[in-house]
BAKOLKE-48133 format. One record per residue (C-alpha): residue in three letters; x, y negated, z negated. Coordinates in nm, 2 decimals, decimal comma. Layout:
BEGIN
<lumba><aa>ALA</aa><c1>X</c1><c2>Y</c2><c3>Z</c3></lumba>
...
# end
This chain:
BEGIN
<lumba><aa>UNK</aa><c1>16,45</c1><c2>0,65</c2><c3>-25,37</c3></lumba>
<lumba><aa>UNK</aa><c1>16,32</c1><c2>0,47</c2><c3>-25,69</c3></lumba>
<lumba><aa>UNK</aa><c1>15,97</c1><c2>0,50</c2><c3>-25,80</c3></lumba>
<lumba><aa>UNK</aa><c1>15,78</c1><c2>0,28</c2><c3>-25,55</c3></lumba>
<lumba><aa>UNK</aa><c1>15,55</c1><c2>-0,01</c2><c3>-25,63</c3></lumba>
<lumba><aa>UNK</aa><c1>15,20</c1><c2>-0,04</c2><c3>-25,45</c3></lumba>
<lumba><aa>UNK</aa><c1>14,98</c1><c2>-0,34</c2><c3>-25,39</c3></lumba>
<lumba><aa>UNK</aa><c1>14,63</c1><c2>-0,33</c2><c3>-25,23</c3></lumba>
<lumba><aa>UNK</aa><c1>14,58</c1><c2>-0,55</c2><c3>-24,93</c3></lumba>
<lumba><aa>UNK</aa><c1>14,24</c1><c2>-0,73</c2><c3>-24,88</c3></lumba>
<lumba><aa>UNK</aa><c1>14,09</c1><c2>-0,74</c2><c3>-24,53</c3></lumba>
<lumba><aa>UNK</aa><c1>14,23</c1><c2>-1,09</c2><c3>-24,46</c3></lumba>
<lumba><aa>UNK</aa><c1>14,44</c1><c2>-1,15</c2><c3>-24,16</c3></lumba>
<lumba><aa>UNK</aa><c1>14,63</c1><c2>-1,45</c2><c3>-24,30</c3></lumba>
<lumba><aa>UNK</aa><c1>14,73</c1><c2>-1,27</c2><c3>-24,61</c3></lumba>
<lumba><aa>UNK</aa><c1>14,85</c1><c2>-0,97</c2><c3>-24,40</c3></lumba>
<lumba><aa>UNK</aa><c1>15,06</c1><c2>-1,21</c2><c3>-24,19</c3></lumba>
<lumba><aa>UNK</aa><c1>15,20</c1><c2>-1,38</c2><c3>-24,50</c3></lumba>
<lumba><aa>UNK</aa><c1>15,32</c1><c2>-1,05</c2><c3>-24,64</c3></lumba>
<lumba><aa>UNK</aa><c1>15,57</c1><c2>-1,02</c2><c3>-24,36</c3></lumba>
<lumba><aa>UNK</aa><c1>15,73</c1><c2>-1,36</c2><c3>-24,41</c3></lumba>
<lumba><aa>UNK</aa><c1>15,95</c1><c2>-1,29</c2><c3>-24,71</c3></lumba>
<lumba><aa>UNK</aa><c1>16,12</c1><c2>-0,98</c2><c3>-24,57</c3></lumba>
<lumba><aa>UNK</aa><c1>16,48</c1><c2>-1,10</c2><c3>-24,51</c3></lumba>
<lumba><aa>UNK</aa><c1>16,59</c1><c2>-1,14</c2><c3>-24,15</c3></lumba>
<lumba><aa>UNK</aa><c1>16,92</c1><c2>-0,98</c2><c3>-24,22</c3></lumba>
<lumba><aa>UNK</aa><c1>16,75</c1><c2>-0,65</c2><c3>-24,28</c3></lumba>
<lumba><aa>UNK</aa><c1>16,79</c1><c2>-0,38</c2><c3>-24,01</c3></lumba>
<lumba><aa>UNK</aa><c1>16,48</c1><c2>-0,32</c2><c3>-23,82</c3></lumba>
<lumba><aa>UNK</aa><c1>16,10</c1><c2>-0,28</c2><c3>-23,80</c3></lumba>
<lumba><aa>UNK</aa><c1>15,91</c1><c2>0,02</c2><c3>-23,66</c3></lumba>
<lumba><aa>UNK</aa><c1>15,53</c1><c2>0,10</c2><c3>-23,64</c3></lumba>
<lumba><aa>UNK</aa><c1>15,24</c1><c2>0,01</c2><c3>-23,42</c3></lumba>
<lumba><aa>UNK</aa><c1>14,96</c1><c2>-0,25</c2><c3>-23,43</c3></lumba>
<lumba><aa>UNK</aa><c1>14,63</c1><c2>-0,18</c2><c3>-23,23</c3></lumba>
<lumba><aa>UNK</aa><c1>14,38</c1><c2>-0,43</c2><c3>-23,08</c3></lumba>
<lumba><aa>UNK</aa><c1>14,04</c1><c2>-0,47</c2><c3>-23,25</c3></lumba>
<lumba><aa>UNK</aa><c1>13,77</c1><c2>-0,24</c2><c3>-23,11</c3></lumba>
<lumba><aa>UNK</aa><c1>13,57</c1><c2>-0,54</c2><c3>-23,02</c3></lumba>
<lumba><aa>UNK</aa><c1>13,84</c1><c2>-0,64</c2><c3>-22,77</c3></lumba>
<lumba><aa>UNK</aa><c1>13,81</c1><c2>-0,31</c2><c3>-22,59</c3></lumba>
<lumba><aa>UNK</aa><c1>13,43</c1><c2>-0,33</c2><c3>-22,58</c3></lumba>
<lumba><aa>UNK</aa><c1>13,44</c1><c2>-0,68</c2><c3>-22,44</c3></lumba>
<lumba><aa>UNK</aa><c1>13,71</c1><c2>-0,60</c2><c3>-22,18</c3></lumba>
<lumba><aa>UNK</aa><c1>13,95</c1><c2>-0,84</c2><c3>-22,35</c3></lumba>
<lumba><aa>UNK</aa><c1>14,23</c1><c2>-0,57</c2><c3>-22,40</c3></lumba>
<lumba><aa>UNK</aa><c1>14,37</c1><c2>-0,29</c2><c3>-22,19</c3></lumba>
<lumba><aa>UNK</aa><c1>14,34</c1><c2>0,02</c2><c3>-22,40</c3></lumba>
<lumba><aa>UNK</aa><c1>14,60</c1><c2>0,25</c2><c3>-22,25</c3></lumba>
<lumba><aa>UNK</aa><c1>14,87</c1><c2>-0,03</c2><c3>-22,20</c3></lumba>
<lumba><aa>UNK</aa><c1>15,07</c1><c2>-0,23</c2><c3>-22,44</c3></lumba>
<lumba><aa>UNK</aa><c1>15,40</c1><c2>-0,38</c2><c3>-22,54</c3></lumba>
<lumba><aa>UNK</aa><c1>15,70</c1><c2>-0,21</c2><c3>-22,70</c3></lumba>
<lumba><aa>UNK</aa><c1>15,98</c1><c2>-0,39</c2><c3>-22,88</c3></lumba>
<lumba><aa>UNK</aa><c1>16,28</c1><c2>-0,15</c2><c3>-22,91</c3></lumba>
<lumba><aa>UNK</aa><c1>16,63</c1><c2>-0,13</c2><c3>-23,06</c3></lumba>
<lumba><aa>UNK</aa><c1>16,78</c1><c2>-0,22</c2><c3>-22,72</c3></lumba>
<lumba><aa>UNK</aa><c1>16,67</c1><c2>-0,57</c2><c3>-22,77</c3></lumba>
<lumba><aa>UNK</aa><c1>16,40</c1><c2>-0,54</c2><c3>-22,49</c3></lumba>
<lumba><aa>UNK</aa><c1>16,03</c1><c2>-0,60</c2><c3>-22,44</c3></lumba>
<lumba><aa>UNK</aa><c1>15,86</c1><c2>-0,34</c2><c3>-22,23</c3></lumba>
<lumba><aa>UNK</aa><c1>15,51</c1><c2>-0,27</c2><c3>-22,09</c3></lumba>
<lumba><aa>UNK</aa><c1>15,44</c1><c2>0,09</c2><c3>-22,18</c3></lumba>
<lumba><aa>UNK</aa><c1>15,17</c1><c2>0,36</c2><c3>-22,17</c3></lumba>
<lumba><aa>UNK</aa><c1>14,99</c1><c2>0,50</c2><c3>-22,48</c3></lumba>
<lumba><aa>UNK</aa><c1>14,93</c1><c2>0,84</c2><c3>-22,33</c3></lumba>
<lumba><aa>UNK</aa><c1>15,05</c1><c2>1,16</c2><c3>-22,51</c3></lumba>
<lumba><aa>UNK</aa><c1>15,06</c1><c2>1,52</c2><c3>-22,41</c3></lumba>
<lumba><aa>UNK</aa><c1>14,75</c1><c2>1,71</c2><c3>-22,53</c3></lumba>
<lumba><aa>UNK</aa><c1>14,54</c1><c2>1,40</c2><c3>-22,56</c3></lumba>
<lumba><aa>UNK</aa><c1>14,28</c1><c2>1,24</c2><c3>-22,32</c3></lumba>
<lumba><aa>UNK</aa><c1>14,46</c1><c2>1,02</c2><c3>-22,08</c3></lumba>
<lumba><aa>UNK</aa><c1>14,40</c1><c2>0,64</c2><c3>-22,08</c3></lumba>
<lumba><aa>UNK</aa><c1>14,45</c1><c2>0,41</c2><c3>-21,78</c3></lumba>
<lumba><aa>UNK</aa><c1>14,80</c1><c2>0,26</c2><c3>-21,77</c3></lumba>
<lumba><aa>UNK</aa><c1>14,75</c1><c2>-0,08</c2><c3>-21,61</c3></lumba>
<lumba><aa>UNK</aa><c1>15,05</c1><c2>-0,32</c2><c3>-21,63</c3></lumba>
<lumba><aa>UNK</aa><c1>14,85</c1><c2>-0,55</c2><c3>-21,39</c3></lumba>
<lumba><aa>UNK</aa><c1>14,59</c1><c2>-0,61</c2><c3>-21,66</c3></lumba>
<lumba><aa>UNK</aa><c1>14,85</c1><c2>-0,76</c2><c3>-21,89</c3></lumba>
<lumba><aa>UNK</aa><c1>15,09</c1><c2>-0,94</c2><c3>-21,65</c3></lumba>
<lumba><aa>UNK</aa><c1>14,83</c1><c2>-1,08</c2><c3>-21,41</c3></lumba>
<lumba><aa>UNK</aa><c1>14,49</c1><c2>-1,02</c2><c3>-21,56</c3></lumba>
<lumba><aa>UNK</aa><c1>14,61</c1><c2>-1,19</c2><c3>-21,88</c3></lumba>
<lumba><aa>UNK</aa><c1>14,45</c1><c2>-0,93</c2><c3>-22,10</c3></lumba>
<lumba><aa>UNK</aa><c1>14,56</c1><c2>-0,86</c2><c3>-22,45</c3></lumba>
<lumba><aa>UNK</aa><c1>14,77</c1><c2>-0,54</c2><c3>-22,49</c3></lumba>
<lumba><aa>UNK</aa><c1>14,59</c1><c2>-0,24</c2><c3>-22,63</c3></lumba>
<lumba><aa>UNK</aa><c1>14,87</c1><c2>-0,21</c2><c3>-22,89</c3></lumba>
<lumba><aa>UNK</aa><c1>15,21</c1><c2>-0,34</c2><c3>-22,98</c3></lumba>
<lumba><aa>UNK</aa><c1>15,47</c1><c2>-0,08</c2><c3>-23,08</c3></lumba>
<lumba><aa>UNK</aa><c1>15,78</c1><c2>-0,16</c2><c3>-23,26</c3></lumba>
<lumba><aa>UNK</aa><c1>16,06</c1><c2>0,10</c2><c3>-23,21</c3></lumba>
<lumba><aa>UNK</aa><c1>16,35</c1><c2>0,00</c2><c3>-23,44</c3></lumba>
<lumba><aa>UNK</aa><c1>16,31</c1><c2>-0,36</c2><c3>-23,32</c3></lumba>
<lumba><aa>UNK</aa><c1>16,59</c1><c2>-0,59</c2><c3>-23,44</c3></lumba>
<lumba><aa>UNK</aa><c1>16,84</c1><c2>-0,31</c2><c3>-23,52</c3></lumba>
<lumba><aa>UNK</aa><c1>17,20</c1><c2>-0,45</c2><c3>-23,49</c3></lumba>
<lumba><aa>UNK</aa><c1>17,06</c1><c2>-0,75</c2><c3>-23,30</c3></lumba>
<lumba><aa>UNK</aa><c1>17,27</c1><c2>-1,07</c2><c3>-23,27</c3></lumba>
<lumba><aa>UNK</aa><c1>17,14</c1><c2>-1,41</c2><c3>-23,28</c3></lumba>
<lumba><aa>UNK</aa><c1>17,12</c1><c2>-1,44</c2><c3>-22,90</c3></lumba>
<lumba><aa>UNK</aa><c1>16,95</c1><c2>-1,09</c2><c3>-22,85</c3></lumba>
<lumba><aa>UNK</aa><c1>16,61</c1><c2>-1,09</c2><c3>-22,69</c3></lumba>
<lumba><aa>UNK</aa><c1>16,45</c1><c2>-0,91</c2><c3>-22,99</c3></lumba>
<lumba><aa>UNK</aa><c1>16,59</c1><c2>-1,01</c2><c3>-23,33</c3></lumba>
<lumba><aa>UNK</aa><c1>16,42</c1><c2>-0,90</c2><c3>-23,65</c3></lumba>
<lumba><aa>UNK</aa><c1>16,30</c1><c2>-1,27</c2><c3>-23,69</c3></lumba>
<lumba><aa>UNK</aa><c1>16,13</c1><c2>-1,27</c2><c3>-23,35</c3></lumba>
<lumba><aa>UNK</aa><c1>15,98</c1><c2>-0,92</c2><c3>-23,42</c3></lumba>
<lumba><aa>UNK</aa><c1>15,83</c1><c2>-1,05</c2><c3>-23,74</c3></lumba>
<lumba><aa>UNK</aa><c1>15,68</c1><c2>-1,36</c2><c3>-23,57</c3></lumba>
<lumba><aa>UNK</aa><c1>15,52</c1><c2>-1,13</c2><c3>-23,30</c3></lumba>
<lumba><aa>UNK</aa><c1>15,37</c1><c2>-0,90</c2><c3>-23,56</c3></lumba>
<lumba><aa>UNK</aa><c1>15,23</c1><c2>-1,20</c2><c3>-23,75</c3></lumba>
<lumba><aa>UNK</aa><c1>15,08</c1><c2>-1,34</c2><c3>-23,44</c3></lumba>
<lumba><aa>UNK</aa><c1>14,90</c1><c2>-1,02</c2><c3>-23,35</c3></lumba>
<lumba><aa>UNK</aa><c1>14,79</c1><c2>-0,96</c2><c3>-23,71</c3></lumba>
<lumba><aa>UNK</aa><c1>14,63</c1><c2>-1,31</c2><c3>-23,72</c3></lumba>
<lumba><aa>UNK</aa><c1>14,45</c1><c2>-1,21</c2><c3>-23,39</c3></lumba>
<lumba><aa>UNK</aa><c1>14,29</c1><c2>-0,91</c2><c3>-23,56</c3></lumba>
<lumba><aa>UNK</aa><c1>14,53</c1><c2>-0,63</c2><c3>-23,47</c3></lumba>
<lumba><aa>UNK</aa><c1>14,57</c1><c2>-0,36</c2><c3>-23,74</c3></lumba>
<lumba><aa>UNK</aa><c1>14,80</c1><c2>-0,06</c2><c3>-23,79</c3></lumba>
<lumba><aa>UNK</aa><c1>15,12</c1><c2>0,02</c2><c3>-23,99</c3></lumba>
<lumba><aa>UNK</aa><c1>15,47</c1><c2>-0,13</c2><c3>-24,00</c3></lumba>
<lumba><aa>UNK</aa><c1>15,78</c1><c2>-0,04</c2><c3>-24,20</c3></lumba>
<lumba><aa>UNK</aa><c1>16,08</c1><c2>-0,26</c2><c3>-24,24</c3></lumba>
<lumba><aa>UNK</aa><c1>16,42</c1><c2>-0,11</c2><c3>-24,34</c3></lumba>
<lumba><aa>UNK</aa><c1>16,74</c1><c2>-0,24</c2><c3>-24,48</c3></lumba>
<lumba><aa>UNK</aa><c1>17,02</c1><c2>0,01</c2><c3>-24,39</c3></lumba>
<lumba><aa>UNK</aa><c1>17,39</c1><c2>0,03</c2><c3>-24,46</c3></lumba>
<lumba><aa>UNK</aa><c1>17,64</c1><c2>0,08</c2><c3>-24,18</c3></lumba>
<lumba><aa>UNK</aa><c1>17,57</c1><c2>0,45</c2><c3>-24,19</c3></lumba>
<lumba><aa>UNK</aa><c1>17,20</c1><c2>0,38</c2><c3>-24,13</c3></lumba>
<lumba><aa>UNK</aa><c1>17,11</c1><c2>0,51</c2><c3>-24,48</c3></lumba>
<lumba><aa>UNK</aa><c1>16,80</c1><c2>0,34</c2><c3>-24,60</c3></lumba>
<lumba><aa>UNK</aa><c1>16,88</c1><c2>0,10</c2><c3>-24,89</c3></lumba>
<lumba><aa>UNK</aa><c1>16,53</c1><c2>-0,06</c2><c3>-24,92</c3></lumba>
<lumba><aa>UNK</aa><c1>16,20</c1><c2>-0,03</c2><c3>-24,75</c3></lumba>
<lumba><aa>UNK</aa><c1>15,88</c1><c2>-0,22</c2><c3>-24,72</c3></lumba>
<lumba><aa>UNK</aa><c1>15,59</c1><c2>0,00</c2><c3>-24,58</c3></lumba>
<lumba><aa>UNK</aa><c1>15,26</c1><c2>-0,18</c2><c3>-24,49</c3></lumba>
<lumba><aa>UNK</aa><c1>14,93</c1><c2>-0,02</c2><c3>-24,39</c3></lumba>
<lumba><aa>UNK</aa><c1>14,70</c1><c2>-0,29</c2><c3>-24,28</c3></lumba>
<lumba><aa>UNK</aa><c1>14,39</c1><c2>-0,08</c2><c3>-24,30</c3></lumba>
<lumba><aa>UNK</aa><c1>14,26</c1><c2>0,21</c2><c3>-24,51</c3></lumba>
<lumba><aa>UNK</aa><c1>14,40</c1><c2>0,54</c2><c3>-24,42</c3></lumba>
<lumba><aa>UNK</aa><c1>14,42</c1><c2>0,90</c2><c3>-24,54</c3></lumba>
<lumba><aa>UNK</aa><c1>14,75</c1><c2>1,02</c2><c3>-24,69</c3></lumba>
<lumba><aa>UNK</aa><c1>14,90</c1><c2>1,37</c2><c3>-24,67</c3></lumba>
<lumba><aa>UNK</aa><c1>15,21</c1><c2>1,29</c2><c3>-24,88</c3></lumba>
<lumba><aa>UNK</aa><c1>15,25</c1><c2>1,41</c2><c3>-25,23</c3></lumba>
<lumba><aa>UNK</aa><c1>15,25</c1><c2>1,06</c2><c3>-25,38</c3></lumba>
<lumba><aa>UNK</aa><c1>14,97</c1><c2>0,92</c2><c3>-25,18</c3></lumba>
<lumba><aa>UNK</aa><c1>14,72</c1><c2>1,20</c2><c3>-25,12</c3></lumba>
<lumba><aa>UNK</aa><c1>14,36</c1><c2>1,16</c2><c3>-24,98</c3></lumba>
<lumba><aa>UNK</aa><c1>14,19</c1><c2>0,84</c2><c3>-24,90</c3></lumba>
<lumba><aa>UNK</aa><c1>14,41</c1><c2>0,54</c2><c3>-24,95</c3></lumba>
<lumba><aa>UNK</aa><c1>14,34</c1><c2>0,16</c2><c3>-24,93</c3></lumba>
<lumba><aa>UNK</aa><c1>14,53</c1><c2>-0,09</c2><c3>-24,70</c3></lumba>
<lumba><aa>UNK</aa><c1>14,85</c1><c2>-0,14</c2><c3>-24,90</c3></lumba>
<lumba><aa>UNK</aa><c1>15,21</c1><c2>-0,25</c2><c3>-24,92</c3></lumba>
<lumba><aa>UNK</aa><c1>15,47</c1><c2>-0,02</c2><c3>-25,06</c3></lumba>
<lumba><aa>UNK</aa><c1>15,80</c1><c2>-0,14</c2><c3>-25,20</c3></lumba>
<lumba><aa>UNK</aa><c1>16,10</c1><c2>0,10</c2><c3>-25,25</c3></lumba>
<lumba><aa>UNK</aa><c1>16,48</c1><c2>0,09</c2><c3>-25,27</c3></lumba>
<lumba><aa>UNK</aa><c1>16,75</c1><c2>0,35</c2><c3>-25,30</c3></lumba>
<lumba><aa>UNK</aa><c1>17,02</c1><c2>0,27</c2><c3>-25,55</c3></lumba>
<lumba><aa>UNK</aa><c1>17,23</c1><c2>0,57</c2><c3>-25,42</c3></lumba>
<lumba><aa>UNK</aa><c1>17,30</c1><c2>0,37</c2><c3>-25,10</c3></lumba>
<lumba><aa>UNK</aa><c1>17,35</c1><c2>0,03</c2><c3>-25,26</c3></lumba>
<lumba><aa>UNK</aa><c1>16,98</c1><c2>-0,08</c2><c3>-25,27</c3></lumba>
<lumba><aa>UNK</aa><c1>16,82</c1><c2>-0,25</c2><c3>-25,56</c3></lumba>
<lumba><aa>UNK</aa><c1>16,51</c1><c2>-0,43</c2><c3>-25,69</c3></lumba>
<lumba><aa>UNK</aa><c1>16,66</c1><c2>-0,76</c2><c3>-25,57</c3></lumba>
<lumba><aa>UNK</aa><c1>16,60</c1><c2>-0,64</c2><c3>-25,21</c3></lumba>
<lumba><aa>UNK</aa><c1>16,22</c1><c2>-0,64</c2><c3>-25,25</c3></lumba>
<lumba><aa>UNK</aa><c1>16,17</c1><c2>-0,90</c2><c3>-25,53</c3></lumba>
<lumba><aa>UNK</aa><c1>16,06</c1><c2>-1,18</c2><c3>-25,30</c3></lumba>
<lumba><aa>UNK</aa><c1>15,80</c1><c2>-0,96</c2><c3>-25,14</c3></lumba>
<lumba><aa>UNK</aa><c1>15,67</c1><c2>-0,84</c2><c3>-25,49</c3></lumba>
<lumba><aa>UNK</aa><c1>15,66</c1><c2>-1,21</c2><c3>-25,61</c3></lumba>
<lumba><aa>UNK</aa><c1>15,45</c1><c2>-1,30</c2><c3>-25,31</c3></lumba>
<lumba><aa>UNK</aa><c1>15,21</c1><c2>-1,01</c2><c3>-25,37</c3></lumba>
<lumba><aa>UNK</aa><c1>15,16</c1><c2>-1,14</c2><c3>-25,73</c3></lumba>
<lumba><aa>UNK</aa><c1>15,12</c1><c2>-1,49</c2><c3>-25,62</c3></lumba>
<lumba><aa>UNK</aa><c1>14,85</c1><c2>-1,39</c2><c3>-25,37</c3></lumba>
<lumba><aa>UNK</aa><c1>14,68</c1><c2>-1,20</c2><c3>-25,66</c3></lumba>
<lumba><aa>UNK</aa><c1>14,71</c1><c2>-0,86</c2><c3>-25,50</c3></lumba>
<lumba><aa>UNK</aa><c1>14,60</c1><c2>-0,56</c2><c3>-25,71</c3></lumba>
<lumba><aa>UNK</aa><c1>14,89</c1><c2>-0,35</c2><c3>-25,81</c3></lumba>
<lumba><aa>UNK</aa><c1>14,81</c1><c2>0,02</c2><c3>-25,86</c3></lumba>
<lumba><aa>UNK</aa><c1>14,95</c1><c2>0,37</c2><c3>-25,87</c3></lumba>
<lumba><aa>UNK</aa><c1>14,81</c1><c2>0,64</c2><c3>-25,64</c3></lumba>
<lumba><aa>UNK</aa><c1>14,67</c1><c2>0,94</c2><c3>-25,82</c3></lumba>
<lumba><aa>UNK</aa><c1>14,62</c1><c2>1,30</c2><c3>-25,71</c3></lumba>
<lumba><aa>UNK</aa><c1>14,28</c1><c2>1,31</c2><c3>-25,88</c3></lumba>
<lumba><aa>UNK</aa><c1>14,15</c1><c2>1,06</c2><c3>-25,62</c3></lumba>
<lumba><aa>UNK</aa><c1>14,02</c1><c2>0,84</c2><c3>-25,90</c3></lumba>
<lumba><aa>UNK</aa><c1>14,01</c1><c2>0,46</c2><c3>-25,87</c3></lumba>
<lumba><aa>UNK</aa><c1>14,36</c1><c2>0,30</c2><c3>-25,88</c3></lumba>
<lumba><aa>UNK</aa><c1>14,47</c1><c2>0,17</c2><c3>-26,21</c3></lumba>
<lumba><aa>UNK</aa><c1>14,69</c1><c2>-0,13</c2><c3>-26,30</c3></lumba>
<lumba><aa>UNK</aa><c1>15,05</c1><c2>-0,07</c2><c3>-26,38</c3></lumba>
<lumba><aa>UNK</aa><c1>15,35</c1><c2>-0,28</c2><c3>-26,47</c3></lumba>
<lumba><aa>UNK</aa><c1>15,60</c1><c2>-0,38</c2><c3>-26,20</c3></lumba>
<lumba><aa>UNK</aa><c1>15,95</c1><c2>-0,25</c2><c3>-26,27</c3></lumba>
<lumba><aa>UNK</aa><c1>16,20</c1><c2>-0,40</c2><c3>-26,03</c3></lumba>
<lumba><aa>UNK</aa><c1>16,49</c1><c2>-0,40</c2><c3>-26,26</c3></lumba>
<lumba><aa>UNK</aa><c1>16,52</c1><c2>-0,04</c2><c3>-26,40</c3></lumba>
<lumba><aa>UNK</aa><c1>16,79</c1><c2>0,04</c2><c3>-26,66</c3></lumba>
# end
């Protein structure tokens, strides 16, 4: 992978939704998870242990959020299907992968669903992949819509909400794959930065989408 570019994301639902728009619909898929606002659970507007999953089989499913070794949450499909509550979460599991125009879950539809929930206040992380026919990643857009704590070498410690743009020229990717997203980040005035292991405030850097 090339050296990634990072842009901070403000706590603005509309900007978050806009960042998804320029991701090409001919990319392969989206994965990740968006979670309902805490206020929805406190007011009984969302079912905490129950949500939707959009998967690579072109399906929408109502699923549980329970995991082994964790406190169990109530799985209540009735709350969503009849009680008309918001889902506690929306999970994207390779949604749009190899979908055709008449598939139930295309990447375009997955993008629209993600944008709708972001505008409603949902937060979490999503990553969009462009892959070749061997499923090697040519380009990737990773978005964390809220501050998080990193454990990776290039993003250690407390990190801001951010969008990360990256491509792999070894598999046919290039800066042109992410230039539309980068242009939108600059148009929106997002702060470009480089994570540092010293945990000091991010510093501005130049964007290099066309390396020699």
